[in-house]
C-alpha positions as CSV (number, residue, x, y, z in Angstrom):
1,M,-125.7,172.3,-73.5
2,A,-125.2,172.4,-69.7
3,Y,-122.1,170.2,-69.9
4,G,-120.6,172.5,-72.6
5,W,-121.2,175.6,-70.5
6,R,-119.6,173.9,-67.4
7,W,-116.7,172.8,-69.5
8,L,-116.1,176.4,-70.7
9,R,-116.3,177.7,-67.1
10,S,-113.8,175.0,-66.1
11,L,-111.5,176.2,-68.9
12,L,-111.8,179.8,-67.8
13,F,-111.2,178.8,-64.2
14,I,-108.0,176.9,-65.0
15,A,-106.7,179.8,-67.2
16,Q,-107.2,182.4,-64.5
17,M,-105.7,180.0,-61.9
18,Y,-102.4,179.8,-63.7
19,L,-102.5,183.5,-64.6
20,M,-103.0,184.4,-60.9
21,M,-100.1,182.1,-59.9
22,L,-97.9,184.5,-61.9
23,V,-99.6,187.6,-60.5
24,Y,-99.3,186.5,-56.9
25,G,-95.8,185.2,-57.5
26,L,-94.6,188.6,-58.8
27,L,-96.6,190.5,-56.2
28,F,-94.9,188.8,-53.3
29,I,-91.5,188.1,-54.7
30,L,-89.6,191.1,-53.4
31,P,-90.8,190.8,-49.7
32,A,-90.4,187.0,-50.0
33,M,-86.7,187.5,-50.9
34,L,-86.3,189.4,-47.7
35,S,-88.3,187.1,-45.4
36,R,-89.5,183.5,-45.7
37,D,-92.6,184.6,-43.8
38,W,-93.6,186.7,-46.8
39,A,-93.1,183.6,-49.0
40,F,-95.6,181.7,-46.9
41,R,-98.0,184.7,-47.0
42,G,-97.9,184.7,-50.7
43,V,-98.4,181.0,-51.0
44,H,-101.3,181.1,-48.6
45,A,-102.9,184.0,-50.4
46,Y,-102.7,182.2,-53.7
47,C,-104.2,179.0,-52.3
48,H,-107.1,180.9,-50.8
49,W,-107.7,182.6,-54.1
50,V,-107.9,179.3,-55.9
51,R,-110.3,177.9,-53.3
52,W,-112.5,181.0,-53.6
53,T,-112.6,181.1,-57.4
54,A,-113.3,177.4,-57.6
55,S,-116.4,177.8,-55.4
56,W,-118.1,180.3,-57.7
57,M,-116.6,179.7,-61.1
58,V,-117.1,175.9,-61.2
59,G,-119.2,175.3,-58.1
60,L,-116.5,173.4,-56.3
61,R,-116.6,174.2,-52.7
62,S,-113.9,173.0,-50.3
63,E,-113.7,172.1,-46.7
64,I,-111.0,171.1,-44.2
65,R,-111.9,168.6,-41.5
66,G,-110.0,167.4,-38.4
67,E,-107.3,169.1,-36.3
68,V,-104.9,171.1,-38.5
69,P,-101.3,170.5,-37.1
70,D,-99.2,173.5,-36.4
71,D,-96.1,171.9,-34.9
72,E,-93.3,170.0,-36.6
73,V,-94.8,166.9,-37.9
74,L,-94.8,164.7,-41.0
75,V,-98.1,165.0,-42.9
76,A,-98.7,161.8,-45.1
77,S,-101.6,162.6,-47.5
78,K,-103.6,160.9,-50.1
79,H,-102.9,162.7,-53.4
80,Q,-105.5,162.8,-56.2
81,S,-105.0,166.1,-57.9
82,F,-103.5,169.6,-57.7
83,F,-106.5,170.8,-55.7
84,D,-105.6,168.7,-52.6
85,I,-102.3,170.4,-52.6
86,I,-104.1,173.7,-52.6
87,L,-106.3,172.7,-49.7
88,I,-103.5,171.4,-47.5
89,V,-101.2,174.3,-48.1
90,S,-104.0,176.8,-47.5
91,V,-104.3,175.8,-43.8
92,L,-100.9,174.5,-42.7
93,P,-98.9,177.4,-41.1
94,R,-95.5,176.5,-42.7
95,P,-96.0,173.8,-45.3
96,K,-93.1,172.2,-47.2
97,F,-93.1,169.2,-49.5
98,I,-91.1,166.2,-50.6
99,M,-91.3,167.0,-54.4
100,K,-90.0,166.0,-57.7
101,K,-86.7,167.7,-58.4
102,S,-87.9,168.7,-61.9
103,L,-90.6,170.9,-60.4
104,T,-87.9,173.2,-58.9
105,R,-87.1,174.4,-62.4
106,A,-90.7,175.6,-63.0
107,P,-91.0,179.4,-63.2
108,I,-92.4,181.0,-60.0
109,L,-93.5,177.7,-58.6
110,G,-90.0,176.3,-58.3
111,W,-88.6,179.5,-56.7
112,Y,-91.3,179.6,-54.1
113,A,-91.0,175.9,-53.4
114,K,-87.3,176.3,-52.6
115,R,-88.0,179.5,-50.6
116,I,-90.4,177.8,-48.2
117,G,-88.1,174.8,-47.7
118,C,-89.5,172.1,-50.0
119,V,-87.2,169.1,-50.4
120,P,-86.5,168.1,-54.0
121,V,-85.9,164.4,-54.8
122,D,-84.6,163.1,-58.0
123,R,-86.5,159.9,-58.9
124,G,-83.9,157.3,-59.7
125,K,-82.9,154.0,-58.1
126,R,-85.1,153.3,-55.2
127,G,-82.4,152.9,-52.5
128,Q,-80.5,156.0,-53.6
129,A,-83.6,158.1,-53.9
130,I,-84.6,157.3,-50.3
131,K,-81.0,158.1,-49.0
132,T,-81.0,161.4,-50.9
133,M,-84.5,162.2,-49.5
134,V,-83.6,161.5,-45.9
135,A,-80.3,163.5,-46.2
136,A,-82.1,166.5,-47.8
137,V,-84.8,166.5,-45.1
138,H,-82.3,166.5,-42.3
139,E,-80.5,169.5,-44.0
140,G,-83.8,171.3,-44.2
141,R,-84.7,170.8,-40.5
142,Q,-83.2,174.2,-39.8
143,Q,-86.4,175.5,-41.5
144,P,-89.1,174.2,-39.2
145,G,-92.6,173.4,-40.5
146,Q,-95.0,170.7,-41.6
147,L,-93.3,168.3,-44.0
148,I,-95.8,166.9,-46.5
149,I,-95.2,163.6,-48.3
150,Y,-97.4,161.5,-50.6
151,P,-96.9,157.9,-49.6
152,Q,-98.0,156.6,-53.0
153,G,-95.5,158.8,-54.7
154,T,-97.9,160.4,-57.2
155,R,-101.5,161.3,-58.0
156,V,-103.8,158.4,-57.8
157,A,-107.3,158.5,-59.3
158,P,-110.3,157.5,-57.2
159,G,-110.8,153.8,-57.3
160,V,-107.3,153.0,-58.5
161,E,-105.1,150.9,-56.2
162,R,-101.4,151.8,-55.8
163,P,-98.9,150.6,-53.2
164,Y,-97.6,152.8,-50.4
165,K,-93.9,153.3,-50.7
166,I,-91.5,152.5,-47.9
167,G,-89.8,155.9,-48.2
168,T,-92.5,157.4,-46.0
169,G,-91.8,154.8,-43.3
170,V,-88.0,155.4,-43.5
171,L,-88.6,159.1,-43.2
172,Y,-90.9,158.6,-40.2
173,A,-88.3,156.5,-38.5
174,Q,-85.5,158.9,-39.2
175,L,-87.3,162.1,-38.2
176,K,-88.7,160.6,-35.0
177,E,-91.7,162.9,-35.3
178,D,-95.4,162.2,-35.1
179,C,-97.2,161.6,-38.4
180,V,-100.6,163.2,-39.3
181,P,-102.3,161.2,-42.0
182,A,-104.7,163.1,-44.4
183,A,-107.5,161.7,-46.5
184,T,-109.3,163.4,-49.5
185,N,-112.0,163.0,-52.1
186,V,-110.7,165.8,-54.4
187,G,-110.2,163.5,-57.3
188,V,-113.9,162.9,-57.6
189,F,-114.3,166.5,-58.8
190,W,-110.9,167.4,-60.1
191,P,-109.3,164.7,-62.2
192,R,-105.6,164.1,-62.8
193,R,-106.0,165.1,-66.4
194,G,-108.6,167.0,-68.4
195,I,-110.4,170.3,-68.2
196,Y,-113.8,169.6,-66.7
197,R,-114.2,170.4,-63.0
198,K,-117.3,168.9,-61.3
199,P,-119.3,170.9,-58.8
200,G,-119.6,169.6,-55.3
201,L,-117.7,169.6,-51.9
202,A,-114.0,168.7,-52.0
203,V,-112.7,167.7,-48.6
204,V,-109.3,167.2,-47.0
205,E,-109.5,165.5,-43.6
206,F,-106.6,165.5,-41.2
207,L,-106.8,162.2,-39.2
208,P,-105.6,161.4,-35.7
209,R,-101.9,161.5,-35.5
210,I,-99.7,158.4,-35.3
211,G,-97.2,158.8,-32.6
212,S,-93.5,158.5,-33.2
213,G,-91.4,155.4,-32.5
214,Q,-93.5,152.7,-34.1
215,P,-91.7,150.0,-36.1
216,I,-91.7,150.9,-39.8
217,D,-93.9,147.9,-40.9
218,A,-96.5,148.6,-38.2
219,F,-96.5,152.3,-39.1
220,M,-96.9,151.7,-42.8
221,A,-99.8,149.3,-42.2
222,E,-101.6,151.7,-40.0
223,L,-101.0,154.6,-42.3
224,E,-102.4,152.8,-45.3
225,H,-105.4,151.5,-43.5
226,V,-106.5,154.8,-42.0
227,V,-105.9,156.9,-45.1
228,E,-107.5,154.5,-47.5
229,H,-110.5,153.9,-45.2
230,A,-111.1,157.6,-44.6
231,S,-110.6,158.5,-48.3
232,D,-113.1,155.8,-49.3
233,A,-115.6,157.3,-46.9
234,L,-115.1,160.8,-48.2
235,M,-115.4,159.6,-51.8
236,A,-118.6,157.7,-51.0
237,E,-120.0,160.8,-49.3
238,A,-119.3,162.6,-52.6
239,G,-121.3,160.0,-54.6
240,F,-118.4,157.9,-55.9
241,K,-119.0,154.2,-55.9
242,V,-116.2,152.7,-53.9
243,K,-115.2,149.1,-54.4
244,A,-116.3,146.8,-51.5
């Protein structure tokens, strides 16, 4: 009975979450057309709404740990579900993403993504995709902010191993910017698929930055080590049994 009630509350939460995406999108669209600052305000407002409603509708509280970067950096984050996007975007001053090109065609979401400077990448041949990504990022540097990339390329469920893609290292070398790794345990409570949202404390933790100028191989090894180690610790804190 308790599970059924929580499942229903999860369904209602998800329904209002997407409804309010439309509401916030339309509410801010006119000022956002005039100023990118208003686009960021709209995106931040929506993310805070999702965090707030998650806390009381499904008992999923959220917390940000570590030093939130406010300068031009590359943010390389563990990605487990839509909710870690919400948490990261809610606190970064001017977030923009490396994102799938197909998402730019999504109503409301796609328009705002382009407005805040997200970089669309068409997943194709590996070498061509990396070249396209680097060129697009350089074009977008006229719009300063915190560039978010997911080194594993997609959502990865807790306990699942997936390699880190070299594109993050290439981007790090090309941009010559510091990288701020980010870890999370969000997937313990908010799965990749399905309706049910578990109560608990979802965390995104910004880790100590990796300075610019390292060789790509050394950078990638350090990035994977710190993100996976910190994410495992957060998931263990949430009660998830991490493989030894």
